[in-house]
Structures are given as structure tokens and as C-alpha cells.
C-alpha positions in Angstrom: -14.0 -93.8 94.1 -17.8 -93.7 93.8 -19.9 -90.5 93.7 -22.3 -90.3 90.8 -25.3 -87.9 91.3 -28.3 -88.5 89.0 -31.5 -86.6 88.8 -34.5 -87.7 86.8 -37.4 -85.3 86.2 -36.7 -83.7 89.5 -39.5 -81.2 90.4 -40.3 -79.0 93.4 -43.3 -76.8 93.7 -44.3 -74.4 96.4 -48.0 -73.8 95.8 -48.4 -72.2 92.4 -44.6 -71.6 92.1 -42.5 -74.2 90.4 -38.9 -73.8 91.8 -37.4 -76.8 90.0 -39.1 -78.1 86.8 -38.3 -81.6 85.7 -34.5 -81.4 86.0 -32.6 -84.4 84.6 -28.8 -84.4 84.8 -25.7 -86.5 85.9 -22.8 -85.3 87.9 -19.8 -87.6 87.5 -16.8 -88.3 89.8 -13.4 -87.0 88.8 -14.8 -83.7 87.4 -15.7 -80.3 88.7 -19.3 -79.5 87.5 -20.3 -75.9 87.5 -24.0 -75.5 88.5 -24.9 -72.2 86.9 -28.0 -70.0 86.5 -29.4 -66.6 87.4 -30.6 -65.9 90.9 -33.9 -67.7 91.5 -33.1 -70.4 88.9 -33.6 -73.2 91.4 -30.0 -74.1 92.2 -30.2 -74.0 96.0 -33.5 -75.9 96.0 -31.9 -78.6 93.8 -28.9 -78.9 96.2 -31.2 -79.3 99.1 -33.1 -82.0 97.4 -29.8 -83.9 96.6 -29.1 -83.8 100.4 -32.6 -84.8 101.4 -33.3 -81.5 103.2 -36.2 -80.7 100.8 -38.5 -83.4 99.4 -39.2 -83.4 95.7 -42.7 -82.9 94.6 -42.0 -85.5 91.9 -39.0 -87.1 90.3 -35.9 -88.5 91.9 -32.3 -87.6 92.7 -29.8 -90.2 93.9 -26.2 -90.5 95.0 -24.8 -93.8 93.7 -28.3 -95.1 93.0 -29.8 -94.3 96.4 -31.5 -91.2 97.9 -28.9 -89.5 100.2 -31.3 -89.5 103.1 -31.3 -93.4 103.0 -27.6 -93.5 103.6 -26.3 -93.7 107.2 -22.8 -92.4 106.5 -23.6 -88.7 106.6 -20.5 -86.6 106.2 -18.5 -89.7 105.2 -20.4 -89.9 101.9 -21.4 -86.3 101.0 -19.9 -83.0 102.2 -21.7 -79.8 101.6 -21.5 -76.0 102.1 -25.0 -74.5 101.6 -24.9 -71.3 103.8 -21.8 -70.1 105.5 -24.0 -68.1 108.0 -25.7 -71.2 109.4 -23.2 -71.7 112.3 -23.4 -71.0 116.0 -21.6 -67.6 116.4 -20.8 -68.3 120.0 -18.8 -71.4 119.3 -15.1 -71.5 118.2 -14.2 -72.9 114.8 -12.7 -75.9 116.6 -15.7 -76.5 118.7 -18.0 -76.3 115.7 -16.1 -78.9 113.7 -15.6 -81.1 116.8 -19.4 -81.3 117.3 -19.8 -82.3 113.7 -17.1 -84.9 114.0 -18.7 -86.4 117.1 -22.2 -86.5 115.6 -20.9 -88.3 112.5 -18.6 -90.7 114.2 -15.4 -89.2 112.8 -12.0 -89.2 114.4 -11.2 -86.0 116.3 -7.9 -85.6 114.5 -9.8 -84.7 111.3 -10.7 -81.4 113.0 -7.2 -80.1 113.1 -6.4 -81.5 109.7 -9.2 -79.7 107.9 -8.6 -76.5 109.8 -5.0 -76.6 108.5 -6.2 -77.4 105.0 -8.4 -74.3 104.8 -5.9 -72.0 106.5 -7.9 -71.5 109.8 -5.5 -73.2 112.2 -4.4 -70.0 113.8 -8.1 -68.9 114.2 -9.3 -72.3 115.5 -10.0 -71.0 119.0 -11.8 -67.8 117.9 -15.6 -67.3 118.2 -17.2 -67.7 114.8 -19.3 -64.7 115.4 -16.2 -62.6 114.9 -15.3 -64.2 111.6 -15.6 -62.4 108.3 -17.7 -63.9 105.5 -14.6 -65.2 103.8 -13.5 -66.9 107.0 -17.0 -68.4 107.4 -16.8 -69.7 103.8 -13.6 -71.5 104.6 -15.0 -72.9 107.8 -17.9 -74.3 105.7 -15.4 -75.8 103.3 -13.6 -77.4 106.2 -16.9 -78.9 107.5 -17.6 -80.3 104.0 -14.2 -82.0 103.9 -14.4 -83.3 107.5 -15.7 -86.8 106.5 -13.3 -87.1 103.5 -16.3 -87.8 101.3 -16.4 -88.8 97.6 -19.1 -86.2 96.8 -18.9 -82.5 97.5 -21.5 -79.8 97.0 -20.8 -76.1 97.3 -23.4 -73.3 97.0 -21.8 -69.9 96.1 -18.5 -70.8 97.8 -16.5 -67.8 96.6 -18.7 -65.2 98.2 -16.6 -63.0 100.6 -13.2 -64.4 99.5 -10.5 -62.0 98.4 -8.6 -62.7 95.2 -6.0 -64.9 96.9 -8.8 -66.9 98.5 -10.6 -67.3 95.2 -7.4 -68.7 93.5 -6.9 -71.1 96.4 -10.5 -72.4 96.3 -10.3 -73.0 92.6 -7.1 -75.0 93.1 -8.8 -77.0 95.9 -11.7 -77.9 93.7 -9.5 -79.2 90.9 -7.4 -81.1 93.4 -10.5 -82.8 94.9 -11.7 -83.8 91.4 -8.3 -85.1 90.5 -8.6 -87.5 93.5 -11.7 -88.9 91.9 -14.4 -87.0 93.8 -17.5 -85.5 92.3 -17.5 -81.8 92.9 -20.7 -79.8 92.2 -20.2 -76.0 92.5 -23.3 -73.7 92.3 -22.9 -70.1 91.2 -24.7 -67.4 89.3 -21.4 -66.0 87.8 -20.0 -67.7 84.7 -16.6 -66.1 85.4 -16.2 -68.1 88.6 -16.3 -71.3 86.7 -14.5 -70.4 83.5 -11.1 -71.5 84.9 -12.4 -74.2 87.2 -15.2 -76.4 85.8 -14.9 -79.4 83.5 -18.6 -79.6 82.9 -21.5 -77.1 83.1 -25.1 -77.6 84.2 -26.9 -74.4 83.3 -30.5 -73.8 84.6 -33.0 -71.1 84.2 -36.4 -70.8 85.9 -35.9 -74.4 87.2 -35.2 -76.0 83.9 -32.1 -77.3 82.2 -30.7 -74.8 79.6 -27.5 -76.7 79.0 -25.7 -79.8 80.3 -22.3 -80.3 78.6 -18.5 -80.0 78.9 -17.2 -76.5 79.3 -15.5 -76.8 75.8 -18.8 -77.5 74.1 -20.5 -74.6 76.0 -17.7 -72.3 74.9 -18.4 -73.2 71.2 -21.9 -71.8 71.6 -20.3 -68.3 71.2 -21.1 -68.4 67.5 -17.5 -68.0 66.2 -15.6 -64.8 65.8 -16.6 -61.2 65.1 -14.3 -59.1 63.1 -14.0 -55.4 63.9 -12.7 -53.3 61.1 -12.2 -49.5 60.4 -12.0 -48.1 56.9 -12.2 -44.6 55.4 -14.2 -46.1 52.5 -17.1 -48.3 53.9 -19.0 -48.6 50.6 -15.9 -50.1 48.9 -15.5 -52.6 51.8 -19.2 -53.5 51.5 -18.7 -54.1 47.8 -15.6 -56.3 48.5 -17.6 -58.4 51.0 -20.8 -58.7 49.0 -19.6 -61.6 46.9 -18.1 -63.5 49.9 -20.5 -66.4 50.9 -21.7 -66.0 54.5 -20.2 -62.6 55.1 -22.3 -59.8 56.8 -21.3 -56.2 57.5 -22.9 -54.0 60.1 -22.0 -50.5 61.3 -20.9 -50.6 64.9 -21.9 -47.0 65.7 -18.4 -45.7 66.6 -17.2 -45.2 63.1 -16.2 -48.8 62.7 -17.8 -51.9 61.3 -18.3 -55.5 62.5 -18.1 -58.4 60.1 -19.5 -61.9 60.8 -19.3 -65.1 58.9 -15.8 -64.6 57.7 -12.3 -64.6 59.4 -10.2 -61.5 60.0 -7.6 -62.9 57.6 -10.2 -63.2 54.9 -11.4 -59.7 55.4 -7.9 -58.4 55.1 -7.3 -60.4 51.9 -10.5 -59.2 50.3 -9.8 -55.6 51.2 -6.3 -55.8 49.8 -7.6 -57.5 46.6 -10.1 -54.6 46.1 -7.7 -51.9 47.0 -9.6 -50.9 50.2 -7.6 -49.2 52.9 -8.0 -50.5 56.4 -7.2 -48.4 59.5 -7.9 -51.2 62.0 -8.6 -55.0 61.8 -9.1 -57.3 64.8 -11.0 -60.5 65.8 -13.1 -60.8 68.9 -14.4 -64.1 70.3 -17.4 -64.0 72.6 -16.5 -64.7 76.2 -18.1 -67.5 78.2 -19.8 -64.8 80.3 -21.4 -63.4 77.1 -22.6 -66.9 76.1 -24.0 -67.5 79.5 -25.8 -64.2 79.6 -27.3 -64.7 76.2 -28.3 -68.3 76.9 -30.1 -67.3 80.2 -31.4 -63.9 79.2 -35.0 -65.1 79.1 -34.7 -66.9 82.4 -33.7 -64.0 84.5 -36.4 -63.2 87.0 -35.6 -59.6 87.5 -33.5 -58.4 84.6 -32.2 -55.0 83.3 -31.5 -54.2 79.7 -27.9 -55.3 78.7 -25.7 -52.9 76.6 -24.9 -54.2 73.1 -21.5 -55.6 72.5 -19.6 -58.4 70.8 -8.9 -82.8 102.6 -5.8 -84.6 104.1 -3.5 -85.6 101.5 -4.8 -82.8 99.2 -1.9 -81.4 97.3 -3.0 -77.8 98.0 -1.1 -75.5 100.3 -3.1 -74.1 103.2 -4.6 -70.6 102.6 -3.2 -67.9 104.9 -5.8 -65.7 106.5 -5.4 -62.3 104.9 -5.9 -59.0 106.7 -8.9 -58.1 104.7 -10.7 -61.4 105.5 -9.7 -61.1 109.2 -11.7 -58.0 109.7 -15.3 -58.4 111.1 -17.9 -57.4 108.6 
């Protein structure tokens, strides 16, 4: 299945403001790519340029070697959820999808199929204006799946979903990628992608900060920090002083943090020098911490951070929960 997205020096300016600044990246089929960055990093503008809704100031972005706006297939080639609120509130879910199907030359049967896939079959006749945000998100996902496309773009798709909905959507993304589709998911929260994405594209202030597999990004954490408590800190410092690469720092709560050496080595050194330990543990930086540190200088409005270490898809339909049913 085709579906490669390629951007080359993609740039978009609004007067004196540069929203996207020479972005170059590749999104490959068969993988979920997390498109991450702080609010205002240029993610939504980039998605709109991929879809031909916003023209680049310079640079190019193509889907299978051609700008998307040059392709006549519409929803058959790329499906997208950009804003769950951009729907006619007076229409029913079925009428909304039927209009999209008719406009794109798709068979009407697809409407009922995707409604079932996203768990909205029972709400198909209800007015969209009475939907919760979570239900609108799932309706947007249904619209993206309508043409059974090889490329799928989602902008903040988990907003408004309850935990059950979040788990279902994550499973759906992986299922779509397993079928050979390119799945690009935009988010400002690293935690959303930690258990879903295969690759990460991280941007800040319109520029690429990282473009790599999730496993490579996780390795940016800088290794393990060892947390240790001892009634004799000077003796522990003496024990570590001769160890190459080891560094000891007071943590402020009566304990100490050690970097550059494993917890096992700290324990061995303390034992060899007769230093008593009251606690010894290893902490690895989370992906969220790596993301926050990597994008700290790209946050537009930041606050100080505290210190610290479709059919055929093999996914069960998501039932509409009581919390998502309520109008918000």
C-alpha cells in the first residue's frame, strides 16, 4: 500500500510570524508517527499544508510524490481529522457521513460500516449538536476512515475521550498501521504517544527538534539516575570519588543522587568501603521528561518546571460510555 508523506524545507509565514520554518521530514507507511510539539509549534499548520488547505510560503510537501491538492481521489487517498467541531450541528451523524460519501463518490454502505467501527451505530440518527466532544472525535475518525485511505492524519484525536476511548483509539491506530497505512498523529502530550507511536517527529517554534524512532528518542534520557540515602554522606562521597564518571549531588530531601554509574556499582562501592545505605534505587527518565527537556526552549508561553529526575480492521467497536454521551 502506498502512502509516503515527504516535506522538503516546508515553510509558512504570516506576515512577520513564521509558523513553520523549513521543515523536512518523511512519514512512512506501516508505521504510526507521533507528531509532537508544544502548543503553537506549527503542527496544525503543517497538517493543513499536507492537505492543501494552506499554501506553503516556500518548500514542498507531497503524498506519494505529488501535492495532495493535485490528486482527484479525495477521501480515497487521505483521510483526516483536523477539528472535531467543524461539523454541521443540525445534521445527524449518518447524514453528515452520507454527504461526505456522496461528494467523494463513495458507496453508501461505507457510512454504516465506519459508524459501527467507531461505536456510533446507536447514535447514527442523533443530531451532532447534542454530541459530546468525545463523540464528535469519533465521528471525525469515522469521516477519516470513510474512503478507506492509505494515509491518515489526526490532529489531537484523543481530546474529550474517556480512558476506554483512549485505549480503543490507540489500538485502532496500531491496527491501521499494521494494514500498511501511514498514520500521522499530532499531539502536544508525549504520554499520548508513548504506547502508540513507532516514530516521532518533534517540532518547536516551527522547526524540527527530532525525527527518529521512538526507541532512539527514549535513549535521549541520558541513562539512569541512582537515588541513595546514607547516614554518612562524606564516606559515600569518598567511595565514589575514585570511580570514573561518577557524580554525587545532594537531592535536598536528605538523600543523594548519583549519575554516571549504575545502582549495582554504587552498592558494591558502598559495601567495599563499609558505608551503610538506607535506600538505593535507580530511576530512568520518562519519555515525558525527555520531551519536556528537549522542547523547553521552544515553548511559547512557559512556566518554570519543578526539578526532578476501517472495514476489516481487527478492532472491536467502541461502545458509547455514559460520560461521553452527556452533552458538554
